N, C-alpha and C positions, 0 to 999 in steps of 0.2 A: 504494500500500500504506500503510495508516494504522495507526499505533501497534501494530506487530508486536512481540510479546514473544518468543516462542520457537516456531518452526515445529517440529512434532513429526514423527517419522519417517514416520508414515502419510501426512502431507500431501505429503511429498516423493516418496513411493512411489506415491501415487495411490490407496491403499486407504482405504475408508470404514469406520470402526469400527462394531461392533455397537452398537445403541442410538442411533445418530445419527438425527435427525429425517428422515423420508422427504420427498423433493421430488417434485413432480408437474409435468409439462409443462403450462404454462398458456397459452403463446402461441408462435408460430413465424413468423419472417419470413425474408427472404433473407439477412439479416445474423446473426440471433441466434435460438437456441432459449432460451426463458425458462422457468425452473423456479422453483417457490416452495413453501415449507412451506404446509400447509393453513391457509387463512384469510388468508395474506399476499398483497399485491397487488404487481404490477410496473407501472411507468408506461411502457408500450411506446411510445406516441406521442412522449413527450419524449425517450426514449432513442434512438429511430430518428432523430428530427430532429437531436439533438445529434451523433450519430455521423456523419450526412450532412454537417453543417457542419464537423466535424473532418477528414473525408476531403477536403473541398474545401480547407480551410486548409492541410493537410499535403501536398496534391497527390498523394493516394493513391487508388487505386481500392479498392473493397471487397476485403478480404483473405480472403474465404471465411467459412464458417460458424463462429460462436463461440457460447458459452453464457453466460447471465446467471442466476445462482442467488441467490434471495432467501431470507434466513433471518429468523426471528422476532426474534432478538437475538444478542448476541455469544456467549452460552453455547452456543446450538445451532450457530452457525457454527464455534465451536471444536471441538465434537464431530465435525462433519462434515469439517473441513478441517485442523485442527491449528493454525489461526491465530486468536489472540486479538485481533481487530481488528474495526472496523466495515466494513472492506472490504479485499479483496486481489485483485490481478490476476495470473494466471499466464500470461504472454505466450506461452510456448512451447506451452502447451496451449490457448491462445485461450479462457481462462476468466475470468470475473469472478464473484467471490463477495461478497455484500453483505448488510447488514442494512437497506438502504434501497431504496425502490421505484425511485428514480432516483438514480444515484450518479455525477455527472459527473467527479469526481476519478479514479475507477477507469476510466471510459470513455476518458479521455485516455490512460491507460496502454494500454488495449486498442488504440485507434486508432494510437497512436504506435509500436507494436511494429514497424511496417514503415518507420518514419521514420529509424531508426538507434538505436544503443545506446552513447551517449557516457559513460554512467555514471549511478549512482543519484542523485547530487546534481542533475544536470541534468534527469533524467526526473521526479523528485519535484518539483523547482522548477517545471517546466512544468505539471505536473498541479495544483499549488497555484495558479499564475497563471491558467490557463485554466479548470480544473475548479472551483476553489473561489473564483474571483473575487478572488484575491490575499489571502484571509483564512484564518487558522488559528485555530479556536476563537473566532471573532468578532473577532479582532484583525487588522488589515491589516498585511501584511508591510512596507509602506512606513513603518510606525511604528517599525521596528527601529532600535536605536541602535548606534553603533560599539562601545560597551561590550559590548553583547549579542553582536554579530556577531564581536567580536574574541576570543572565548573559545577558538576552535579554528582550526586551519589547515584548508584545503580537505580534505586527506587525513584528518584526524581526523573531520570531519563525514561524509565518505564511509564511514569505518570504522564509525561509530556506526550508519549506515543498514544496512550489511552485517551487523553483529552483532545487529541488532534492538534497539539501545539508543537509537534516535532518538526524540525527543519533539517537542512543539510548537515548541520553540525551533529545532530543527534543520530542521523543515519551513519555518519562517518564514525562516530564513537562506537556505535553498535557493531559495525563491520570490523573495526580495529579490535574490539574485545573478542569477537569470534576468532579472528586470526591469532590473537594472543592465546586463546584456549587451545587452538589447534597446535600452536607451537609448544605448549606445555605437554601435550600428549599426542593427539592425532585427530583427524577428521572422523575416524572410526569411533574414537572415544566420545567425540562431540555428538555424533548421531546415536550412540548408545545412550547418552544422557537424554536426548530427545525422546527416544523410545521408552525410557523409564518414566515419562511424563504424559500419560494420556490426558491428564488435567494439569493446568498451571499450578494449582495448589500443591502438587507433588514436587515442584521444581526445586525448592530449597533443600529438601532431604536428598533428592536424587543427585543434585549438584555436589553436595558434600561427599556423598558416596563415590562419585566418579572422579572428582578432582581433589578431594582431601581437605577442603576448606570451604567456608561459607561463600555465598555469592559476593557479599559485600567485601569480605576480606580479600578475595581474589580480585575484585574490581579495584581495590586500593593498590594492590601490588601491580596490576596492569597499569594504572595511572602513573605509578612510580617508575615503571619500566620505560616510559616514553621520554624522549629528549625534552628538556624543559621548554625550549622555544621551538617554534616551527622552523623546519630546515635542518634540524639536527639529524643524527644517525637514525636510519629507519629501523623500525621493529621488523625482524625477519622471522617469519613462521616457517617451521620445517615441513608442515603439511604432510606428515607421515601417514600413510594409509595402512 
């Protein structure tokens, strides 16, 4: 979910307001039904290939039929969904809504819905690392400084995501934290942590079991591991599988 401002009631209730741009079915596969506004394209081949790679990486079989809806711009997507964003994934409804023909960040959310639910900081961080190549608005998360990452506790960052107030800095810090965790252990360990959390309320205990310390204590060590100022030595994750 990118740059969510304020979800409107009709988005939560599933109603589409009058005047929203109509979507037409433009393609269908075993994984996805693809819808688009008139004149807009979807990149079915890249989407299917990327989802197949995610299913393999996450150790998941196909999770049934989902939908991918392509909008002309953020204005028409807002009209249809209530989300002022370039993309949003509704995991419980198996829906991706996007202004892009191919949207890997949102596809990570779609594929990861069966991998576990440890919380929004972890899920957004994973989507930044895998889906966005570790970059937010062209800046790699490994360029983050301790000064930037030290502005908030873990819970404060999580609250900003939940309240729709997260911006590029919060996405960068979430991505950098995921890279830090992978460097401590491996992506396999990170996904094992995801799998131990069918519900977010299980995350605290599962995190301590997997990583040997609490989330906040590990967050503080992560903050301390970064160069004090931007432009310092980059945090290097080993990404062992």
